Every structure is written in C-alpha cells, then in structure tokens.
N, C-alpha and C positions, 0 to 999 in steps of 0.2 A: 504494500500500500504506500502510495506517495505521501511524503510529509505534507501536513496541512490539508490533505484530502479529507473532506467531510465524511464522517462515519454514519452510515445509514442506520436508522433506528430499528430495533427489533421489537415489535409490539407483543404484548401478552396474547392478544387476539386481533386478527385483521379480517373483519367482515367484508371489507371492500374487495379483497382478493376473491372471496367466495362469491360475492355478488357479480363480479365481472364474468364468472363462468356460467351463471344462470340467469343473467339479466333479461334476455329475451323471454324466457319462460315465466319469470316473475312478472314482467310487465303484461304479458298475455293473461296471466291469472288475475291480476288486478283489474284489467280491462273487462274480464268476464264478470267479476263481481259488480263493477260499475254498470255494466250493461243490464245485468239482472235487477239491480237496485234492491237487493235483499242484503242488508248490511249487518244484521244481528241474527245469530243462529241461521236457520234456513238450510238449503240444499248443500251449500259449500261446507258448512260445519258438519252436517250429517255424513257427507262423503268422507271427510277427514276422519271422523270418529270411526267409521267402518274400516277404513284403510289402516289406521293405527291399531285398532283392536285385532285385525287379522295379522298384522306384522308382529304384535306382541304375543299372540296366542291367547288373548283374553276374550271372554264372552261379550263384554260390553265396554264401550268407552264413551264418556260423557264430557264434552268440552266445556270449559269455563274460562273466566276472565284472567286468571293468574295461577301460578303454582301455589301461592298462599291460599287462594280460594279452594284449590284442589285439595289441599291438606284439611282445611276445615270441613269441606263437603264430605271427604272420606270419613272423618271422625263422626260427623253428625249422622250421615246416612247409615253408618255401621252400628249406631246406637249408643255412642258415648254421650253421657248426660252430665248435668250439673252435679257437683259433689263427688264425682268419680275421679280416678287417678289414672294417668297414662305414663308408662315407663318409656323414656327416650334417652338419647345421647346428649351430653352437654357440649359436644364438639360438632356443631353444624350451624347453618344460617339460622337467624332469629326465628323465622317462620315455622321451623320444626316444632318449637315450643310455644310460640304465641298462638298458633292455631289450636293447640290443646286448651289454652285459656279461653280463646274465642268460643270453643265448644262448651264452655262452662266447667271444664275439668281442671285438674291440677297436674302439672308435669312432675314426674319423679326422675331426677337425673342419675344415671348410673355410668360409671367410668368406662373408658374405651380400651380396646386392645392396642398396645403401644406399637405393634408391627403394622397393622392395617389402618388404625385410627377409627375403625368402625366400632359400634357398640359391642361390648364384650359379653357374650352369652353366659359365660361362667359367673361373671359379676352380677348379671341379671338374676341368675338362679340363686346366688347367695342373697341378693336383696329380697327375693321372694320367700326364701326359707327363713329369713330373719327380719320380718317386718316389724314396725312399731305396733304397739298394742291396738288391736282392732283395725289395723290399716289394710291388711291383706284383702279383706272383703271389698274394699273400695277400689282396688286395682282392676281396671276394666280391660286395658289394652296394652300391647307392645307396639312402639313406633320406631323400628330401626331405620336408619338413614343409609342409603347406598352412597357413601361418601366418595367424591372425586370420580365416580363412574364405576366403582367396584361394589358388588353386592355384599351386604353384611352376611354373616353365616346363617343363611335361611334354613338350613337343615336343623341347626340347633334351635333357632327361634320357633320353627314350626313345632318341634317337640315340646318346648317350654310352654307355648301357647296351648297345646293340646292337654298337657298335664295339669295346667292351672286354670283351664277354662277361660283363656283370654282371647280377645280379638287380636289378630295380627294384621297390622296396616303398614304398608311400605311407603316410606318417603323416597321416591325414585326420581326426585327433581333433577338429579344430575346423571341419570342412568338409562336413557333411551338406548336400547340395544344391548345392555349388559345382561349377563346370564349368571345363574347359580346352578351348576350342573347342566341339565338339559332344559331347565326352566328359565323363561325370560323374566327379568325384572318387570313387575307390573302384572304378573299372572300367578303370583305365589300366595300373597296374603288375601284377606277377604276384600280388601280394596287397596289401591295404590295411587299416589299422587305424583304427577309429572309437571314440571315447569318448562315453558318455552320462552322464557325471558331471553333477550337478544344475545346474552353471553353463553347460553346453554349449547350442548353439542347438537341438538335439534332445536333451532331457534326461530322465533317469529320476528316480525318487524314492528314490534311493540310488545305488549304483555299478553300472555295467554297461558292456559294450563289445561290439564285433562285428568280425569279419574278413570281408572280401569277397575273392573270387577268381573267375577264370574257368577255373581248372584243377581238374578233378574229383579228381585224386590229392591235390592240396594240401587240398581241402575234406575229403576222407576223413581225411587226416593230422590236420587241425585238430580234427575231432570226437573223434579218439582222444586227442590230446595234451591237450585241455581236460578230459579225464575220466580222469586218472591213467594215461594210456597204455593205455586199456582198450577194445578193440573190442567186447567183450561183457562182461556182468557177471561179476566175479571172475576174468577172464582179462586179464593184463597183459603186453603184448608189448614195452613200452619204458617208460622213465621219463617220465611226463607231469606234469601238475599238476592240482590242484583249481581249475579256472578256469571253472566252469559258470555260465551265466546263470540267475537265478531267475525264476520265472514271473510274480511280481508286477511286476517291472521290465518284462518283455516286454509285459504287459497295459497298463501305463501308456504305454509307448512306442508301442504300436499306436494308442492314442487320439491321441497327439500327432503321429504321422506323418501322419495325415490332414489336419493343419493346417499342416504345415511350409512349404508353398509360400506360403501367405498370410502366415505370420510372416516368411518371408524377404523377401517384397515390402515389408513394413513396415520391416524393418531397412534395406533398400536405400533406401527413401524417407527414412528418418531420416538416413542417411549423406549423401544429396543435400542435405538441409536443413542439416546441419552444414556441409558444404562451402560452400554458398551464403552462409550467415550469417557464417561465419568470413572468407570472402573479402570480403564486403560491409563487414565491420567493419575491413578493412585489416590483418587479423592474419596471413593466409597469406603466406608468403615474407618478410614484414617481421620478425616475431618468432616465427612458428611455421612448421613444415614439414609439409605433408600427405604421407601415404604415397600412392604412385601405384598405380592399378589398371591392370593390363595390359590392352590391347585384346583379348587372347585369353581373358581370365578373366571368369567370372561370379562375382562376389564376394558371399558371403552375409553378410558383416559380423558374424561371431561377436563380434568386438570392433571398435570404432571408435577408432583410435589416431592421435594426433598426435605430433610431435616438438617439444620445447622445450629450448633451452639453459639455461633457468631452471626446469627441470622440478620440482625439489623445492620451490622457493619457490611456484610456481604451484599445486602440489598442496596445499600447506599452506593457501594462500589459499582455494582452492575448498572445502577441508574446513571452514574457518572460516565459510563461507557455506552449510554443510549440503549440499554437493555431493560425492558419493562418486566416487572415481577409483581406479585400480589401475595398478601397473607390471608389465607383462609383457614383459621379465623383467629384474630388477635386477642379476643376476650371470650373465654368459654361461657356458655349460657348461664351456668349456675352462679357466675360472678357478675352478670349483668345487673345494673342497679334496679331495673324494673322487677327482677325476680328476688329482690332482697327479702320480701315477705315470706319466702320459702325457708329461710334460715340457713342456707348454705354459707360456708365461709372458705377462705383460701386454705388449701391443704386437704379439703374433703375429697376432691377428685383429682389426684396428683397427675395421672397420665394425661388427662385433658389439659390441665394447667401447664404441664411441661411441653406438650405439643404446641400450644398457643404461642410459646416463646421460641419455637424452633422451626416451624413449617414455613416453606417458601415455594410458591408456585412459579414455575419457569414458563416461558412462552410455549404454548401448545395450541395448534390449530392445524387442520388438514393441509393447508397450503404452505406451511412452514417448510423451508428448504434445509437440506443437509448442511449446506454452508452456514446457515444461520444457527443451527444447533451446534455445530462445531465452534462457532464464535462464542456462543454462550458458555460452552464448557471450557474453552481456552481462557475466557475472561475469569471464570470461577477459579481455574488453576492459577492464573496470575495473582488473584487476590490472596490465595493461600500461600503462595511463594513469598 
C-alpha cells in the first residue's frame, strides 16, 4: 500500500452491497405492492408467511410488526399470564426480557454456558430443582435465545420442559436458517419469534417480525392478538395490539428469502476463514477466545464474535484503522436499571457478566471479501504485537 493512500473502511455490515445484487427484484416487488394498494397484511404478507413456514418446516407463520412484537405474541398466545414467571438468559437484547414483562410475567435470569454464551440447560435445571419457597408453581415457560445464529441446546430444553410441564418458546430473532440436529430453529418449541430488523441475516427495509408454531389454536390466537384482538373487522373479543406486518416489508423479505441459503453459506465460509486466520496468527487461546459451535448446531453466523480480555482497547485500535466492530451486549439484562426491582446484583450471574466485558463482534456479512477478513485479522495481530 502506498504511503498516505487512504484506507478503505470495513463496515460491520454493508447492506448496500446486498442491495446492488437484488435491486431490480426489490424495486419490482415494491412496485407490485404499490400497484395493488394493499399496504397492511393482505396477499403479500400471506404469501411470505406461507413461504417462510415451508422453509422452516413449521405448520404456521404469522407476520407482525417487529421481533419484539413477535416475542410478546409468542408468550401471550402460548398462554403466559400475569403473575407467572419465565426463565430466560441475561445475555441477549433487551426485548428477550421486556417482552416477558409486557406479557405480565416476571423474567427469571439464569446464567449462560461460557463456551457458546447460550442459556445453560444444566443451570436451568439447578434453578428449577432449587426454587425459592412457592416459586416453582409460578414458572410457566422457558425462553432460550439462539444467540448470534446458533441454537441453544434444544434437546436439553425440550427434556426440561417436558419434565417440569413448561412451555418452550424460542427467541430465534437472530437465527433464520439455523438448525439443532435435523430441526430448524422456529419449528422446535410451541412457538418461536423471529426479527427482520435491517441488521438481521434475513432483513426487511424497516421493522418486521414473525411467529412460527405448529399449533393451529396458537396460530389463530396470534392472528387475533396482532390485530387489536379482533377476529373480524370491528369485533373485538380481547385486548390485543396493533402488531400487523406491512406488505412492503413482506415483499422485500420474499425476495431475500430466496437467497438466504446462499448468504448463509457465505457467512459460514467467512467464519471458517476467520477461525483459520486467527489460529494461524497464534491469536486463539493465547490472547483471544473463540466461541464454540456445538456439534449438534448448524450455525448461521448472524454475528461472528470473539472474546478478548482487552476488548475495549482492541476495539479502539480497530476503529483507528477504519474497522467497525460492535459489542453484543455490554450490560447483561439482570444488571439493567429497569430490572433492579428483581433484586439481582453484580456477581449473581458471573458468566454473563464476564462475557459482557469480553465479547466483540467483527465484520460479518455475505459480501465481505477474503481480503477484508485478512485485514481484520492482521490488524488484530498488530494490536497484540
């Protein structure tokens, strides 16, 4: 590289590169919606619901306005009620827990597996075996999160849910296309929530979400709850919410769904390249820790995340070299001020707290180049030298 030659920025995510490859199809899909003049729900949403349900191997898919709405709808339609409790992870986006509160229930945070950062089933079992006085009866559901695009241990959670009579609901917001064994994320629990926020591996051009289920009654309840509790126009049989998907987002998602397998293959190849180069540079284990991929999981690498004890210094150094990174997540949920009423304190969930100080997401998107990945790794190596 010539001296004083500007260094091109490597973004965490570059949606423009994706758009340039699908521009004509996207514009045609938007024109189709505009010509039909059906902008909320309607045939475009119904078509996307059917296509995604078929892709995931789920009986039903019900589109909604956001991933957060999808989580609340999943809990409400599954039967979680006021005064009940739901076990979930402290290491996730805020909506994983706030949706529990919105359903009227109380989140119980259980610590994570330090290797995958997903909810630890053994610690969940311990929490269920040793509840506070009278509290076991209030526990209604398990809400594991498929973090970064890797399924939580659903074999273990299915077993726990069966033994304790709990609902099993998947937070699959980051996991379109992920699998646990032969089962797709979104087809395992009684219901599952997906997000199509613009940063997700399957993303809309705005906000959108969907709930999948194999239960026809839950599907019927979902359709009513997302539309003000209305089974038919101007008839309201319960209090629902305005959580409807708009047709423009469905049209965009239908274009992108046709490419999701190819994009996932690219993400998985990029992860392999990162692993190989970081290991070859002598960085793994010596100064960085890789996250583990379970042998039962098909990981879609919504994010590629490493752990570093000098995370903040490393992040600042990468920023100075025009390499974008992100921290998912800097404050575990049990230490968020809004959850102080639950009584958790620092030290209660040490693995989540440690992860929040060490995790760093590196650039990851299908159109990322091998040269860009090499520059990221070379820059990390330069920092540690």
